[in-house]
N, C-alpha and C positions, 0 to 999 in steps of 0.2 A: 263650826267644823262644815266643810262644802258637802253640800246636798248630793247623794248619789243614782245618778243617772246609769241606771240596770239595765240591760241587753242578754236578755233568755235564748241559749240554745240548746235545744231538747233534742236529743240521741232519744227518737222513740224508742226502737228498736231493744236498742241494749236496756233503759228503763223500764220498759215495760214486760219483757222475758224477766228483768232480775225480781222487782216487784211481785210478779208472778209466783216466781220459783220458790223463793224466802218468803215471804208474808202471806202466799196464795189468796191473793187480792188481783183486782183491776187496778191500774194506774190512773191517781189523777191530778189532771194536772190542775183543775185550779187546789188543791191543798198548797203544791210546789209556789203557786204565782203568790197566795194568799200568805205564804212566809215570807218572801222576799221582797214584800210591800212593805214587811215590816225592816227591811232594812235598806230603804229606799225608794227609790219611783221609777216605775216600767215603764220604758220607752221603745224598748222593740221585744217582739218575743216570734221568735223561730222553732219550727220542727221537725225533723230529716224524718224521713222512710217510706216505702213503697206505699200510697197510702192505696190502690188499689187492692192493697189485701187487709187493708185496716179499717175496713167500713165502719165499724162501733165508734172508733176512736176520731171519726173526723167530725162527729156530732161535739163534744166539747169540746175539742179542739174548737170551730169554730162559736160555738158558746163564750170563750174565756178568747176571742179574737186572736185567735195563736195565728199566725200565716205559718201555712204546710209546704213545705218544702220537697218536691215530688223526687224523690232518688228512683230512674230508672235502673234497675242492677240490669251487667252486659252477661251475653250468651257465658261468659267463662264464672258467672256469682265473683262480682265485687265485692266480697265479705267489710271490706272497708271502706266503698265508696260514701256512706255518709258521714266516715270520720272526716273523712278529706276535703267533702263539701261544705262541713259543716266549721273545719278546723281555719278554712279560704275565705268562706262568706267572715267570720269574727275579725281576722289581721286586715278585710278590707274595710269590715264598720273601724278598726281600732285606725287605720289611716284617715280616713277620710270624714270621720265621726267625732271632730272633736269633744263636742257635750259630752260624751256615753266616756264617762268614766270606772267605770263597774261593768265586771260582765257573771253570768252565772249561765253557768254549764250543766246541766240535768244528766248525767250520765256517770257508770259507774268505769269506765274505763281506760284502761292506764295508759292507752295509745296516746291523750290528751297531756299527757304530761308535757309536752315538749311545748303543746299551744300557750298553756297556761305560764311555764318558763316567759316564754316570750313577751304576752301579755304584761306580766309582771315588772319585764322589761322596758317596758315602754308607759310604764306607769299605772296600771290598770289594778283596780281592786278586782279580786277574781274569786268569785262564790262556786263549790262544788256543792250541787244536791244528789244525793243519791244513800240508796242503801246500806247500811256499817256490816252489811250480810254479804256486798255482794261489789261494792267499793272498794276499788285498791287503796292499800295502806299508804301504796306511793302518792300516790293522788290527793289523798284525804290531806296528809304531811302538807304538800310543796303547793297549797293555795291560802288563800288568805283569810277564809273561814268555809270549812265543811257542816252542811246541815242534814243531816242523817233523816232520812224517809221517815224512821220508826219514831222519831220523837216529834213529828207534827200530824201523827193520828190523830191524836186524843183530842186536836179540836174541830174533829169532826162532826157531823150530830151520827148518836147513838145507831142502832140497828132498831131500837122499837120505836126512836122517831121518826125514821123513816116511814115502817109500816103506818106508825098514824095518820102521815101523810097521807099514803099509797088509798087509805079507810077514807078520806075527809073530802076524795074527787068526785066529782060530777059521777052519775048512774049513765050517764051518754058517754061509751068507754070507745075508742077505738081497738080492732081487734088485737094489737099489742100488746097495750092493756090488758085486755080480758084472760091470754095469753099469759100472761106476766101475774093476774091474780088469781088464776087457776093455778100455779105455780105455788105461790104461795099458803093455799087453803092444802094443797098435798102435804106441802111440808107441815104447817100445823096441825095435820091430822098423824104425823110420827108420834110412835111412842114418849111420851115424857118425858124420861132420863134418857134419850137416843137426842133430843131437841136440845137440852140442857148440856149435853158433854160437847156435842157440835158448837153451841154458843160459846162454853166454856174453852174448849180450843182456838176456837176466830179470837177471844178476848188475846189468849193469851200470847199468838201472834203479832196481835197488834199493839200491845203494851208488851215488850219483853219486861224481867224482872229488874227492877237498878240496883242499881250497887249499889257498895258498901261508901259513904262517905270520906274512909280512911283513904278509898285509891286515890281521891282529888288530891289527897294532901300534900301529895311529893309536888304537884303543877302548882300549890295555891305558895305555897313554900318559895318553890322558886320566883314564885313573880312578886312576890312580898319584898324578896328581898333584893329584887332587880330595882322596885320603887324604891326603896333605902336609898338602894347607890347614889339616885339618882336624887334623892331629898325632894322626895314628889309622895306629897298624903295620899295615902292609898281609897283614895274612893272606889265608890261600885262602880261605874262605869270605867273607870282608867283601871282597876283591875283585872277587869274579865276583858277588855283588851289588851291589856300584858298577858293575861292567860292564854289568848286567841293568837296572839303573836309568838307563844314558846309551843302550846299544840294547836292548830287551826281544830283540830278532831274535838276537843274539848265542846263538851254542850252539857247544861246543868238540866236537863230533861232526863238525862243517862244517870241521873243521882237521885231520883225520884220531885224535883222540883221543877215547879213552872212557871219560875222566872229566878231572873239571878241575885236577887233579892233575897225571896224564901232559900236560896241554897245556903248564902249567906249565914241567915237567921237556923238555920237547922247547925252549920258546922260553930256558930256560936252555945249554939244548946248544949253541941257533945261535948264544947268546951275546947274546940281545936286552936280556935282563934281570941283576941277582943276585938269587940265590936264597940265603935263608943257611938255619940250621936243619935238623933233623930230626926222623922219626916223625911226621910231618903239621903241624910248626908249624911251616910256613913262611913266612919276609919276604918278600915280592918290592921289589925295589925298583929302581929307572929305573937305568941307566946315564950315565955324564954324558958330555954332548954330544947330539949327533944320535944316533941308532942307524940311521937312513935316511938315507944320501944322494941316492938317489932316492924319491920318498915313493908311495905306491900311488896307483894312475888312481883317480879320482873314476866311478862307476858311469853318472852322466851324459857322462860322455865318449864312453861306447859307442854312444849312440844316434845322432849323426850317420853311423856308416855304415849302418846300419840305415833310416835315412829317404834316402839316396841307394838304394837294391837296394828300398824300397817304392816308391819316385818309378820305379825301370827300368820295376817288373812294377807299373805303377798300373792297369792297364786286367785284369789276372790277379786282382788285391786285390780288385777292385771286388764279384764275386760271393764272395770268400773262398775260399782254399785250406788245404790241411790243415800243420798246423805243422809237419812235417817235411819239406814241399817248397821252404818258407818256410827252413828253415833251409839245406838243399841249393844256394836259392840264395844266400846270404849268402856259404857256407864258399868256391862259386866267385868269387864277386866279391869280396868281402873276403877275401883271402888273407893267411894267416898271423895272420888275428886272433884271440887266444885272451881269451873270455869270462872266463877264473880271473884273470887278472890286475887284471878290477875287480868281483870278487869275485861272478859265475856263476857255481854247478858247473854249470850244464843252459841249454841255449835255449831249454826252456820256462818255467824261472824269469828267464829275460832277456826274454821278453818279456810274464811278469808286472809283472816291473818298467815296462815300455814301456807298457803298458795304462793303468797310475796316471799315467803324463807322456800320452796320448792320442794316444800317436802311435799303436797298434795299437788293435785290439779284438780279445779272445781269447773264442770260446765253446768249453761243453765240451759234448760231448754222446755217449750212450751207442753211436748210429749210425756217427757219423761220425768220432770221439774230436775231437781239438782242434783247434778248425778258426781259422784267424785270418783277420782285415778289416785297411782300412786304420782307422783311430783319427779323431776327432774335429776333430784339426789338418789334416787333409787337406781338411775341410768348413767355410773358416770363414764364419761366418753373415754374410747378404748386410748389404749398409748398410740402415741405415733407410730407410724415406721420407724425401723431403723436405715440409718443413710446407705444406701448401695457403697462399698468398697469396692477401692482402685483394685488392678492386677498389684498397682505394683506395692501399696500396702501390703497385700495378703503375704508379695514373697517379702515384707520386710517384716512382718509378724510373726509370721508362720517358725513355730519354736521345733524343738524335737520331735519325730517323730515316736507314737510309744512302740515300746518290745515288748513282744506276747511272744511267749515260749512256745516253743517248735516252729516255729513262722519267721519268714526271711523278714530282716529290718534291712534299715540304710548304717544304724548308728550300731556298733557295740554295745553290750554290757559297758556302764560308766563310762562310755567316751562323754566327749566332748560334741557341743554343736557346731554340727557343721552347714556352715552356709546353703542356702540353694544352690546355686551356682557350681559349687565345690564337690556339691552330694552327685549331682547329673556327672561329673569325669572320676568318680570314686567308685570301683566296684562292689556291688552287692555282698555281706558276710552273711555270714551263716547264725541263726540265733542263739539263743543262749542255751546252754545245754547239751549241746552237736559240736564236737571238736571238729575243727576245720580240717581237710582231707591232709594229708600230709604231700609233698613236693617228690614227685614221682625220683628218683634215684636211677642218675645212669651214670656209666661204667667212664671211672677216671681214664683220660685224654695219654695214652703213653706217646712220652716225649721220644724222640729221634735222639738218637748219641749225636755229641756233635762229632764234625768232620775234625 
């Protein structure tokens, strides 16, 4: 198999706001690069942003040897300026660097779908790295593999290890280090319960609740059917590559497994599949008959309850509400509704799916966090105006005039319709109920006697 030479392109503005608004933490480019190194060799790294406003991020970019491309916004505020520069540079590299056979786009913007399709036309492998809660589902399904940012957070050192590392530093500290230690000491003086609750909330944001294995079984069975039709033994690597072809957004970490072999072991323990072999040479086979009596619910089945909640709070949603407020309304009004049964690990991920279905509109900002609005589904387009009618069409379509009692009319009661031209020549009559005036009587003319 040919080794992948990966070129990495980071849309920093998009990924930084998305991670901060959905996970409440700073974006770490080193986490992304470590995950991509498992898939090939990184040969180029570029990041696009207005770096004059991102002083805190320039240090981590320099530490990871990422080339920072300065984007100078125009006076009109070109919102998609970084997207255009990134797409042009990626296509230029695809044309001029034939040894680069894989591209990794670190962004969740659906505007990159045309770029992904074009790179695939040129035979390049495309990875998308982004959060499941803010990366467009359309972008997830159109790449070769989607690497969720949430799935690679577990490999980072814990907060306790970082604090231990800080305590082991020498006593000669710079002012910045002293300020950081002072902030840490202030946090340590907080109440134990408050500090514990904060740690639990941060851990929940970093590690979403895993999905049930039954959610993955339709994809596993479909991949095994494909391999059976090809007369190929379904080994571990071949099974995962087939599953990624069918669904690029698949990730075994979403089901609580740290590797694909562990994922298969859990399926074997749950008696979903038959596994034979050892030493990493597993052969996976389907079990006879239906493995699941009740198939898992589809993600689309979770949208009707959301529509009901949005309709109930329509006036509040007009100006936009935080995603946390919408989540609380949903939990209060739709009791006992488990999003994990529909394949969603968090409510933000559910809103991201609903946004691509035009049910809601989600915007992420550094000041307000994740804001939700009513989608285009609640604002149907107005019907097109009726075409103007010509004078000839009006004359042809003009029917009989209504007869109003006591008012003059062009037509007598029970009379046949008259054409507009004949109507102009005809004298008006009296409306129904009034007798027409009798003709004036004149004396008969006397005849002269014949001579």
